[in-house]
N, C-alpha and C positions, 0 to 999 in steps of 0.2 A: 504492501500500501503507499503510495508516494504522500510523503510531506504534504500536508496544506488540505488533503482530502478529507478528513476531519476534524472534529472539536471534542478534547474529551474531559469529561467532569461536567455536574450539574451547574456551577458557575459560568465556566465556557460556554456551555450550550445555551443556557438562557440568554448569555450576552450575544451570541450569533443569531440564534432566533430574534431578540430585539433588533439586530441591524438587519435582520432577512438575508442571512448568508447560508442558513442551512436549507437543505432542501428534504432532509428526512432524518429523524429523530430514534434511536435505538434506547429503548430502557432496559437494563438488567431485569431479569424475572422477579428477583427478589429485591427491587429497588424499595427503599422505604415509602410509606405513603406519603410523606410529605415532598420526597423526589418528586414523586406520579404528580402529584397535584400542581407542584409549580412548574413542573417541565411541560408536562401534557396540557394545561389548561393554555399556556401559552403558545403551544405548538397550534392545539387546536382552533384559536382565535387567528391564527395566521395561515390556518389551512396545510397546514405541514404534518404529513403522515407521521403517525408514530408508531413504532414497531415494538413487542417483545422481544428481547435476545434472550441468551443464555444467564445463568446467576452471574452474579458481579464478579466473582472470582475469576469464572471462565471469560469472561466479557475481556478483562484486564488483561489475562494471560495472552488473550488473542492479540492483543496490542502490545504486549511486552511491557506491561505495568503492573500495578498492584489494583487490587480490586476496583472497578468502574462501574457507576451507577446509571450514567448517562453518555451517551454519543452524539454527537451531531454531524452528520453529512455533508458537505459541503459540493461534492463530486455528483452532477446530475446522473450521470451514468452509472455511477456506483451504487447511488440511489434507486434507480431504475433497476438496476442488477436485484437488490435487495427486496423490493416491495414486490417484484415478480416472482421472489421465491428462489430466484439464483444464486 
């Protein structure tokens, strides 16, 4: 995955949503209720698709990071692949 295709972490994802630079959001399956409310509400208001991914530990490991509750996708092609189930 090339740098610049994703935004990692709740604060970064929310900021990117506010700047309208995210085209898709992935929330960890075990994200806290507070995280879900904060991120999902903003994404829905901006008509950005929200997907549920694996557990935070797996999501972070897939990115070479510690557990991650939210990831924002900024690359339209990558987002299309995710939302198509690919």
